N, C-alpha and C positions, 0 to 999 in steps of 0.2 A: 688766686689770690697772692699778693705779693706781701712780704714782710722783710724786715731787716735779718740778716743772718746773725745767730748767737752762737756761743761755743758750744752748745749742745748738737748744732748741726755738723759738726767735724766729721763723724764718720760717714754720713749721707753724701756730703760734697766730696769727700775723698773717693767714696765708691763710685759716683757718677764722674769725676774727674779723671779716674783711672780708667774708666771703662774702656774697652779695645775700640770701641767706636767712636769715641769721645775724645780720649786724650792724646790723639793725634793732631787734632786740631787746636789745641789749648797750649799754653806758654811754657810748660813744664812736661818732662818725659816722665815715664811711670817711675813710683816711688813708694816705698812703704808709708803707713801712717805717719810713724813719729817724725820722717822727714818732710811730710806734708804740712805737720802741724804749725811751724813758724809761718809758712805761706798762708795757710788758712787764717792764723790770727791776724795777720797784716790786713787780710782783706775784712775781716769782722771790725777790726780797729778802724778802718777807713770809713765805715758808716755810709758807705756807697754799694755794698755786696748785699743782693737782696736773694731771697729764696723764693721760689715760686711752687704754690701748692695746687694740686688738681685733684678735685673730690676728696679733700681733706687729708691727701699725701704729698710727701715730697715729690716733686717734678721735675724741677730744674733750679737754675740759677743764673745770675747777671750780675755785673758791675756797672754802674753808671756814674760816670765821673765828668765833673764840670771843670773846665780849664778856668785859670785865673786872668785877673786883669783885663786887657783890651779883648780878650776871646772869652769872657765869661758868659757869652752868649751861645757857646759851643760845649757839646757834651760827647764824651766818647763811650760808647758801649762796649763793652769787652768782657771776658771770662765767662763767657755765654754758653750755656749746655741745656739740653733737655734730655729726659732719661729716653734712650732710645726705643724702650717698650712702648712710649707715648708717641713715636713720630707718625705723622700721619693722620693726626686726631686733632690737630687744630691748637694743641697746647702751646707750641714755640709761638704760633700767630698771635694768640691771646696774651702770652708774657710779653713779647716785643712790641705789640700795640699799645697793651698798658705802660710799658716803659715809657715809649713815645709820647703817649696822651699826658703822662705825669711830668715829662720833661718840658712839653710845650706849655703846660699849665704854669710851669715854674720860670717861664720865660726864655726857654732855650728857642734858639732860631735855626742851629744846624746840629745834627746828630752825625757822628763820625762812628765808622767801625773798621777792623781790618778782616779779611778775609783769605785764607790761602787760596792760591791759584789752582791747587787740585782739590778743592771742594766744592764741586759742582752743585751739589745739592743747596749748599747754604748760599752760592752766589745767585742761584735761581730764587731762592726765598727771599732774599734780601732785595733783589730787584722787582719781585712782585710786590713788595712793601713799598717801592718808589726809591731805593736807595740807587745811586749812580756811581759806576766806577769812576774815580777822579784821577787816579794814578796807581802806578805799579811799584813797589819796592822789590827790585831784582835781587834775587838770591838772598833774602831776608831771613829765611825761616829754615832752621836746620834740625831735622829730628835724629835723636840717637839711633844709631844702627842702619840708618839710610844714606847711601853714598853723595846724594845730590842734595843742594839747597833748593829751596821752593820760594818761588815768587809771592809776596803778600800783596793784595789790591786794598787800597785804600778807598772806601765806599762811603758816601755821604747822603743824607737826606735833608733837604731845606724844609724848614716849617713854616716859613712866611714871614 
């Protein structure tokens, strides 16, 4: 089940965002809760940041943002993660499929996302959903404590 994130989700979102299997593939390096609060507040205030619940419990999150003007038919999925304890159980598929269905119903014709070149499981997952790699942003992503920059792949799904 999807719902908009609220201030009460701060600790759960922070815990998942900072999980060692998740944080390397999201936009910020590990940080304490106090430093994460302004980032979270901005996500909540956007009214585009959603919590996914599975069997009545917090399971993941994502942000779905529509572009303005001439590209209002395009949405970007990002800040997306599922609790690693739920990997392989269809939770990510259900969450992303629901997001795509809702975007389609809202008139979106194209869904974009970015995935790091070293995140093979995510790349396979998105390709199974029909996303196609459209380009590579070379040396786009830099993690604290790692010497090299990572390429990011732009992927897109056309909804018709």
